[in-house]
C-alpha positions in Angstrom: -58.5 -128.4 -62.0 -56.0 -126.0 -64.1 -56.5 -123.8 -60.8 -55.3 -126.3 -58.4 -52.6 -127.6 -60.3 -50.9 -124.1 -60.5 -51.8 -123.8 -56.6 -50.0 -126.9 -56.1 -47.0 -126.4 -58.4 -46.7 -122.8 -56.5 -46.7 -124.9 -53.0 -44.0 -127.1 -54.5 -41.6 -124.2 -55.6 -42.3 -122.7 -52.3 -41.5 -125.9 -50.2 -38.2 -126.4 -52.7 -36.9 -123.0 -51.9 -37.7 -123.4 -47.9 -36.1 -126.7 -47.9 -32.5 -125.5 -49.8 -32.5 -121.8 -48.9 -29.7 -121.3 -46.2 -28.6 -117.9 -44.9 -25.9 -116.3 -42.7 -27.0 -116.5 -39.1 -26.6 -113.1 -37.3 -23.7 -112.2 -34.7 -26.4 -112.4 -32.2 -27.1 -116.1 -32.8 -23.5 -117.0 -32.7 -23.1 -115.1 -29.5 -25.9 -117.2 -28.0 -24.2 -120.6 -29.3 -21.1 -119.2 -27.4 -22.8 -118.4 -24.1 -24.4 -121.7 -24.4 -21.2 -124.0 -25.2 -20.7 -126.2 -22.1 -17.1 -126.4 -22.9 -15.0 -123.5 -23.6 -11.3 -123.5 -23.5 -8.0 -122.2 -25.0 -6.6 -124.6 -27.0 -3.2 -125.4 -28.7 -3.2 -127.6 -31.7 -0.9 -130.5 -31.8 -2.0 -132.3 -34.9 -4.6 -132.0 -38.0 -6.2 -134.7 -40.0 -8.1 -133.4 -42.9 -9.8 -135.8 -45.3 -12.8 -135.8 -47.8 -15.7 -137.8 -46.7 -15.6 -139.9 -49.9 -14.0 -140.0 -53.5 -16.9 -138.0 -54.7 -17.9 -135.7 -52.1 -15.6 -132.6 -52.5 -18.1 -130.2 -50.8 -16.6 -130.7 -47.0 -13.4 -131.7 -45.1 -13.8 -134.0 -41.9 -11.0 -132.5 -39.3 -9.7 -134.3 -36.8 -7.5 -131.8 -34.4 -5.2 -133.2 -31.6 -4.9 -130.2 -29.0 -3.8 -129.4 -25.6 -6.1 -127.5 -23.2 -4.2 -124.3 -22.2 -6.8 -122.6 -20.5 -10.4 -123.7 -19.0 -12.9 -121.1 -19.2 -16.0 -123.6 -18.2 -16.2 -127.2 -18.3 -19.3 -129.3 -18.1 -17.3 -132.5 -18.7 -14.4 -131.7 -16.2 -11.6 -131.4 -18.7 -8.6 -129.8 -16.9 -5.6 -127.6 -18.0 -3.0 -129.5 -19.8 -5.2 -132.1 -20.8 -5.1 -133.5 -24.4 -8.2 -133.7 -26.2 -9.6 -134.8 -29.5 -12.1 -132.6 -31.8 -13.8 -133.7 -34.7 -15.9 -131.5 -37.1 -17.0 -131.0 -40.7 -15.7 -128.0 -42.3 -17.8 -126.9 -45.5 -15.8 -125.9 -48.5 -18.3 -123.3 -49.8 -18.1 -122.5 -53.8 -18.2 -118.6 -54.8 -21.2 -117.0 -54.6 -22.3 -119.2 -51.6 -24.6 -118.0 -49.1 -25.2 -119.7 -45.8 -24.1 -119.9 -42.2 -20.3 -119.3 -41.3 -18.5 -122.7 -42.2 -15.8 -123.7 -39.5 -12.4 -122.9 -40.1 -9.3 -125.2 -40.8 -7.0 -125.0 -37.7 -3.3 -124.5 -38.0 -0.8 -126.6 -36.1 1.0 -124.8 -33.4 -1.5 -122.1 -33.2 -3.8 -121.1 -30.3 -7.4 -120.8 -30.3 -10.5 -119.8 -28.5 -12.6 -123.0 -28.7 -16.4 -123.2 -27.7 -17.4 -126.9 -28.0 -19.5 -129.6 -26.7 -18.5 -133.3 -25.6 -19.9 -135.9 -27.8 -20.8 -139.6 -26.2 -17.5 -141.2 -27.7 -15.5 -138.7 -25.9 -14.2 -136.2 -28.5 -15.2 -132.7 -28.7 -17.6 -131.2 -31.3 -18.1 -127.6 -32.6 -20.6 -125.7 -29.7 -20.9 -122.5 -31.8 -21.1 -123.8 -35.2 -18.8 -122.1 -37.8 -17.8 -119.4 -35.0 -16.6 -122.3 -32.5 -12.7 -120.9 -32.8 -13.2 -117.0 -32.5 -15.0 -115.0 -30.1 -17.8 -113.2 -31.4 -17.7 -109.8 -30.0 -21.3 -108.5 -28.4 -22.7 -105.5 -30.6 
């Protein structure tokens, strides 16, 4: 019985570590996300709204960005140059020593960015390449 308890305890520790473990993704993963993104634009940021999701949750911010499509590289949704779009995404605020996937950056009003996106069912756009949705990952 004691051996069973130790085995079960070891199993629980293993499962707990597996569930909570996060690691940075290799550059090749971000390259693939960018290659697979259905919407690829150059955008100019017109407005940015950044809010915490709740009173007690300070681990992330919800970003709502109004932008103008400066250039269309590809668009499954049929977006056109000059079109005004809305992007919504969650931006993690990692603490010191954090290890995990790259968090999406805060975008700045007036600046231009490459944008690897996907269109949501509500008509807004979401991250198409996770934390590297607003920079081009160079192939290695």
